[in-house]
N, C-alpha and C positions, 0 to 999 in steps of 0.2 A: 211291326215296323222296326227294322234294325238299321243302324247307321254306323258306319265305321269311317272315321275321318283321320286327318293327319296327326291328331294328338293321341292316337291309339285308343280312342274312346269308343265303346260300344254301348249304345242306348237302345232300350226296347220299351215299347208301350203296348199294353194289352188292355182292351176294353171288355168288360164283362157286363154287358147291357142287362142281362137277366137279373144279375145280383146287384146292379146299380153301383158299380165302382170301376175304377181304372187302376191298373198296376203299372208302375214305372220301375225299371231296373237300369242301372248304369254300371258298367264294368270298365275298368281301366287297369293297365299294367305299368309298373315301375320297374325298370331293369335294375339289377344289383349294381352298386357303384361304391367304390372305396375312394375316399379323399383323405389325404394325410391330416392327422389330428391338428397340426399347427395351422393348416389352411382354414380349418373350420373354426377353431377357438383361439387362434393366435397364441400368445404366450401364456394365456390363462388356462389353468387346469380346472376343469369342471369336476368338483368333488362335492358330495352331499354335505360335507362339513361347511363348505363355503356358502352353499345355498341356505342351510339352516342358520348359519351365522348371520347372513344378510336379512333373513326374515324373523329372527328370534324375538325381536321387540314386538312385532305384530302377533306372533304366535303366543307369546306370554300374555299380551293384552286380550287376545281372543279367548284363551283358556280362563283367564280371570273373569272376563265378562260372562262366560258360560257357567262357571262355578257360582258366581253371584246370582245369575238367573235361576239356576237349579235350586239354590238355597231359598231365594225369594219366593219361588213357586211353592216350595215345600212349606214355607212359613205361612203363605196366604191360604194354604189348604190344610193346615195342621189339625183343624177340627173335622176334617173329612177323611181321616186315615182309615183304611180298610184292613191293611196288613202292615205290621212293623216287626222286623226281625234283624238279625245280624247282617243280612245281605241287602235288604231294601226296605223302603217305606212306600207302600202302594196307597194312593189316595184318589178320590174322585174330584175332578176340577169342577168349577161352577158351571161349565158348559156340559157337564155329564160325562166327559171323557175320563177314562181311567189312565192314570199316569204313575210313574214310579221314580223315586229317587234311589239310585243304586249306589251303595257305599263303595264297592270296589271300583266303580267307574270314577267316582269323585276322588278317591285316593289316587287313582292313576293320573288324573288331571293334576293333582297337587305334585306328584312326583315328576311329571313332565315339565311343569313350571320350574321346579328346582333344577332339572336336567338342563333346560334351556338357559337358565340364569347362570349356571356354572360354566357353560360353554367349554367344557372339557371333553371335546368330541372323541379324542383318541383313547383316553383312559376309561371312559364309561360309555357304554352303548345304550341307546334308547330302548324302552320297552314297547312292544307292539301294542299293548293296551293303551299306553299313553299316546301313541301315534294315532290310534283309532279315535280316541277322545279329541285329539287336536283336529283331526279332519272334521269331526262334527262341529267343533267350535268355529273353525274357519268358514263353515257354511253360512254362519250368521253375521260375519263381519260386514260393515258397510262398504259400499263400492269404492269409496275414496281410499280405503285401507288396502285395496287390491292392486294399487299401482306398483310398478317394478321397484325392487329393493336390491341394491348392489348389483344391478345388471341382470337380475333374475326375475322372471315374470311369475305371477300368481299361478298360472297353469303349470309352470315348472315345479313350483313348491308342491302343488297338489299331486302331480305325477310322481315326484320323489317320495312323498309320504305314502302314496298308494303302493309304490314298489316295496316300501318297508313292510306293508301288511301282507305282501305276497311271499316275501323271503324273510328269513331270520335276520334281524337287524345286526346281529354280531357278524354275519357273513355277507353283509351288503357291500357290493363292489360297484362303484360308478366311475372311479378314476382310472386313468391309463397307467 
């Protein structure tokens, strides 16, 4: 069954009775469109520095919470260490799972906190390792900390940080 309507939406449903499932597909098109920057953002320039600046307090808190959690988990399991070396401490948790405290990751979180505290976006660029650890830390923050900050949404923060992991932070360009 295909249906094309005034919204340029094409939907298709297939039933595979033998295999006992149905498959649904929706296809739609969005034509290319250019809108002047000022009409979209007004006088505000959207640059990653503004976004990080608006969210830095939450990011610092998230990283500190994660570092505390990592150290606490390691402390609780200090008697269950399986491997300890210059890179990591691997231990067995009480539920039987194997977990690791990674020294380079912890150090990256510490450096990212210092980077965010300094707020010197132009002189010093962030490290990708720190961005990756920040993304992991933000995953665990409570819902009430995800409210907009400085006009930027949580989704914008995550998208910006994800972009940092795809390109070299030193060459990241988001402003016009």
